[in-house]
Residue frames as a rotation matrix with the C-alpha (Angstrom) as fourth column:
MET 1
-0.109 -0.989 0.104 -39.10
0.660 0.007 0.752 -37.64
-0.744 0.151 0.651 2.10
LYS 2
-0.081 0.138 0.987 -40.63
0.932 -0.339 0.124 -35.92
0.352 0.930 -0.101 -0.93
ASN 3
0.906 0.417 0.075 -41.59
0.356 -0.845 0.398 -32.86
0.230 -0.334 -0.914 1.46
THR 4
0.480 -0.753 -0.449 -37.97
0.238 -0.380 0.894 -32.64
-0.844 -0.536 -0.003 2.78
ASN 5
-0.398 -0.587 0.705 -36.50
0.867 0.010 0.499 -32.65
-0.300 0.809 0.505 -0.88
LEU 6
0.329 0.637 0.697 -39.02
0.763 -0.614 0.201 -29.86
0.556 0.466 -0.688 -1.67
ALA 7
0.963 0.008 -0.268 -38.07
0.193 -0.716 0.671 -27.77
-0.187 -0.698 -0.691 1.34
VAL 8
0.069 -0.997 -0.028 -34.29
0.535 0.014 0.844 -28.18
-0.842 -0.073 0.535 0.57
ALA 9
-0.233 -0.033 0.972 -34.94
0.970 -0.071 0.230 -27.19
0.062 0.997 0.049 -3.13
ALA 10
0.685 0.577 0.444 -36.81
0.539 -0.812 0.223 -24.10
0.489 0.087 -0.868 -2.06
ALA 11
0.801 -0.389 -0.456 -34.18
0.210 -0.531 0.821 -23.00
-0.561 -0.753 -0.344 0.35
VAL 12
-0.221 -0.880 0.420 -31.41
0.679 0.171 0.714 -23.41
-0.700 0.443 0.560 -2.19
THR 13
-0.008 0.401 0.916 -33.42
0.922 -0.353 0.162 -21.41
0.388 0.845 -0.367 -4.65
GLY 14
0.915 0.402 -0.023 -34.11
0.369 -0.814 0.448 -18.61
0.161 -0.418 -0.894 -2.21
LEU 15
0.405 -0.841 -0.358 -30.36
0.275 -0.262 0.925 -18.43
-0.872 -0.473 0.126 -1.38
LEU 16
-0.458 -0.577 0.676 -29.36
0.851 -0.066 0.520 -18.29
-0.256 0.814 0.521 -5.09
ALA 17
0.385 0.675 0.629 -31.93
0.808 -0.576 0.123 -15.57
0.445 0.461 -0.767 -5.58
VAL 18
0.913 -0.132 -0.386 -30.48
0.192 -0.696 0.692 -13.53
-0.360 -0.706 -0.610 -2.76
GLY 19
0.054 -0.998 -0.023 -26.96
0.420 0.002 0.907 -13.98
-0.906 -0.058 0.420 -4.13
THR 20
-0.264 -0.081 0.961 -27.86
0.964 -0.062 0.260 -12.96
0.039 0.995 0.095 -7.51
THR 21
0.790 0.598 0.134 -29.51
0.549 -0.788 0.277 -9.79
0.272 -0.145 -0.951 -6.23
THR 22
0.680 -0.609 -0.408 -26.44
0.168 -0.412 0.895 -8.83
-0.714 -0.677 -0.178 -4.27
LEU 23
-0.207 -0.849 0.486 -24.29
0.685 0.228 0.692 -9.39
-0.698 0.476 0.534 -7.24
THR 24
-0.066 0.226 0.972 -26.26
0.928 -0.344 0.142 -7.38
0.367 0.911 -0.187 -9.70
SER 25
0.916 0.394 -0.077 -26.36
0.396 -0.854 0.336 -4.27
0.067 -0.339 -0.939 -7.35
ALA 26
0.190 -0.893 -0.408 -22.64
0.643 -0.201 0.739 -3.75
-0.742 -0.402 0.536 -7.27
PRO 27
-0.478 -0.382 0.791 -22.48
0.872 -0.312 0.376 -1.95
0.103 0.870 0.482 -10.62
ALA 28
0.494 0.731 0.471 -25.00
0.592 -0.679 0.434 0.51
0.637 0.064 -0.768 -9.53
HIS 29
0.775 -0.332 -0.537 -22.65
0.371 -0.449 0.813 1.71
-0.511 -0.829 -0.225 -6.66
ALA 30
-0.267 -0.908 0.323 -19.76
0.837 -0.052 0.545 1.98
-0.478 0.415 0.774 -9.08
ALA 31
-0.109 0.336 0.936 -21.92
0.790 -0.542 0.286 4.58
0.603 0.770 -0.207 -11.13
GLU 32
0.869 0.494 0.010 -22.48
0.371 -0.666 0.647 6.74
0.327 -0.559 -0.762 -8.12
LYS 33
0.312 -0.866 -0.391 -18.76
0.609 -0.134 0.782 7.46
-0.730 -0.482 0.485 -7.69
GLU 34
0.943 -0.135 0.305 -16.67
0.201 -0.499 -0.843 10.30
0.266 0.856 -0.443 -9.55
LYS 35
-0.027 -0.997 -0.075 -13.00
0.920 0.005 -0.393 11.37
0.392 -0.080 0.916 -9.71
CYS 36
0.970 0.236 -0.057 -12.04
0.239 -0.885 0.401 14.23
0.044 -0.402 -0.915 -7.44
TYR 37
0.249 -0.925 0.287 -8.88
0.699 -0.033 -0.714 15.97
0.670 0.379 0.639 -8.24
GLY 38
-0.185 -0.425 0.886 -6.79
-0.064 -0.895 -0.442 18.24
0.981 -0.139 0.138 -6.04
VAL 39
0.493 0.399 0.773 -7.84
-0.759 -0.237 0.607 16.81
0.425 -0.886 0.186 -2.63
VAL 40
0.783 -0.222 -0.582 -5.59
0.294 0.955 0.031 13.70
0.549 -0.195 0.813 -2.30
LYS 41
0.728 -0.637 0.251 -2.85
-0.469 -0.196 0.861 13.45
-0.500 -0.745 -0.442 0.35
ALA 42
0.029 -0.780 -0.626 0.67
-0.975 0.117 -0.191 12.73
0.222 0.615 -0.756 -1.11
GLY 43
-0.881 -0.470 -0.058 0.83
-0.469 0.883 -0.033 9.01
0.067 -0.001 -0.998 -1.88
GLU 44
-0.614 0.701 0.363 -2.90
0.018 0.472 -0.881 8.35
-0.789 -0.535 -0.302 -1.48
ASN 45
-0.366 0.404 -0.838 -4.02
-0.906 -0.360 0.222 8.85
-0.212 0.841 0.498 -5.18
ASP 46
0.303 0.617 0.727 -6.28
-0.372 0.778 -0.506 6.22
-0.877 -0.118 0.465 -6.74
CYS 47
0.797 -0.065 0.601 -4.77
0.536 0.535 -0.653 6.00
-0.279 0.842 0.461 -10.14
ALA 48
-0.078 -0.865 0.496 -2.05
0.997 -0.072 0.032 7.32
0.008 0.497 0.868 -12.51
THR 49
0.515 0.163 -0.841 -1.19
0.207 -0.976 -0.063 11.03
-0.832 -0.142 -0.537 -12.61
SER 50
0.980 -0.164 -0.108 0.52
-0.162 -0.368 -0.916 12.96
0.111 0.915 -0.387 -15.51
THR 51
0.243 -0.959 0.149 3.83
-0.873 -0.283 -0.397 12.48
0.423 -0.033 -0.906 -13.92
SER 52
-0.675 -0.388 0.627 3.46
-0.611 0.770 -0.182 8.84
-0.413 -0.507 -0.757 -12.63
SER 53
-0.562 0.353 -0.748 2.05
-0.625 0.411 0.664 5.62
0.542 0.841 -0.010 -13.86
CYS 54
-0.404 0.444 -0.800 0.35
0.426 0.865 0.265 4.11
0.810 -0.233 -0.538 -10.87
ALA 55
0.717 0.689 0.104 -1.84
0.135 -0.284 0.949 4.50
0.684 -0.666 -0.297 -7.69
GLY 56
0.853 -0.254 -0.455 -0.18
0.495 0.119 0.861 5.78
-0.164 -0.960 0.228 -4.57
THR 57
-0.056 -0.977 0.208 2.48
0.995 -0.038 0.089 7.86
-0.079 0.212 0.974 -6.23
SER 58
0.708 0.194 0.679 1.36
0.325 -0.943 -0.070 11.41
0.627 0.270 -0.731 -5.97
THR 59
-0.093 -0.932 -0.351 4.10
0.749 0.167 -0.641 13.56
0.656 -0.322 0.682 -4.48
LYS 60
-0.976 -0.180 0.125 2.44
0.058 -0.763 -0.644 16.33
0.211 -0.621 0.755 -2.74
ASP 61
-0.431 0.881 -0.196 -0.77
0.629 0.138 -0.765 16.97
-0.646 -0.453 -0.614 -0.91
GLY 62
0.331 0.670 -0.665 -3.43
0.023 -0.710 -0.704 18.60
-0.943 0.217 -0.250 -3.23
GLN 63
-0.741 -0.670 -0.044 -1.68
-0.020 -0.044 0.999 17.73
-0.671 0.741 0.019 -6.36
LYS 64
-0.161 0.857 -0.489 -4.02
-0.698 -0.450 -0.558 18.84
-0.698 0.251 0.671 -9.16
ASP 65
-0.127 0.153 -0.980 -3.58
-0.857 0.480 0.186 15.84
0.499 0.864 0.070 -11.52
ALA 66
-0.936 -0.094 -0.340 -4.17
0.060 0.907 -0.418 13.17
0.348 -0.411 -0.843 -8.69
PHE 67
-0.142 0.975 0.170 -7.60
-0.747 -0.219 0.628 12.05
0.649 -0.038 0.759 -7.98
VAL 68
-0.972 0.128 0.197 -9.45
-0.045 0.722 -0.691 9.87
-0.231 -0.680 -0.696 -5.58
MET 69
-0.543 0.837 -0.062 -12.89
0.152 0.171 0.973 8.36
0.826 0.519 -0.220 -6.10
VAL 70
-0.947 0.321 0.014 -15.65
-0.140 -0.372 -0.918 9.94
-0.290 -0.871 0.397 -4.01
PRO 71
-0.185 0.948 0.259 -19.47
0.809 0.296 -0.508 9.65
-0.559 0.115 -0.821 -3.93
GLU 72
-0.378 0.141 0.915 -21.04
0.780 -0.484 0.397 11.62
0.499 0.864 0.073 -6.77
GLY 73
0.506 0.583 0.635 -21.55
0.332 -0.811 0.481 15.27
0.796 -0.033 -0.604 -5.80
LEU 74
0.719 -0.316 -0.619 -19.09
0.621 -0.109 0.776 15.33
-0.312 -0.943 0.118 -2.81
CYS 75
-0.050 -0.963 0.264 -16.12
0.996 -0.029 0.086 16.69
-0.075 0.267 0.961 -4.76
ASP 76
0.013 0.348 0.937 -17.87
0.484 -0.822 0.299 20.04
0.875 0.450 -0.180 -5.41
ARG 77
0.893 0.384 0.234 -18.32
-0.040 -0.450 0.892 20.55
0.448 -0.806 -0.386 -1.65
LEU 78
0.587 -0.719 -0.373 -14.52
0.763 0.337 0.552 19.81
-0.271 -0.609 0.746 -0.78
VAL 79
0.683 -0.409 -0.606 -12.09
-0.281 -0.912 0.299 22.66
-0.675 -0.034 -0.737 -0.49
GLY 80
-0.277 -0.923 -0.265 -9.75
-0.716 0.014 0.698 22.45
-0.641 0.383 -0.665 -3.56
GLY 81
-0.277 0.260 0.925 -11.85
0.369 0.918 -0.148 19.60
-0.887 0.301 -0.350 -5.11
SER 82
-0.121 0.189 -0.974 -12.48
-0.903 -0.428 0.029 19.55
-0.411 0.884 0.223 -8.93
THR 83
0.562 0.457 0.689 -14.01
-0.053 0.851 -0.522 17.00
-0.825 0.257 0.503 -11.24
SER 84
0.911 -0.385 0.149 -11.27
0.174 0.029 -0.984 17.89
0.375 0.922 0.094 -13.86
SER 85
0.417 -0.862 -0.287 -7.53
0.882 0.307 0.358 17.62
-0.221 -0.402 0.889 -13.70
SER 86
-0.226 -0.549 0.804 -6.98
0.726 -0.646 -0.237 21.19
0.649 0.531 0.545 -15.14
């Protein structure tokens, strides 16, 4: 019975370690994103613009003050993309 308890304890500890590793890697992915202005389709922006207060409210394609989050470095390669809203 003691060996069974030890095996169960080891399995639970292993699962907790895997879960903790998965949770701590999430912020690293967030740091690898950047705002890309001027490439969003109308109504597909990620956050507020200078003329609206929430996501999904851009009024035209390529609106210069509307952004979408993209992987870092991608925005510079997109036609019309800019990392600043001006």
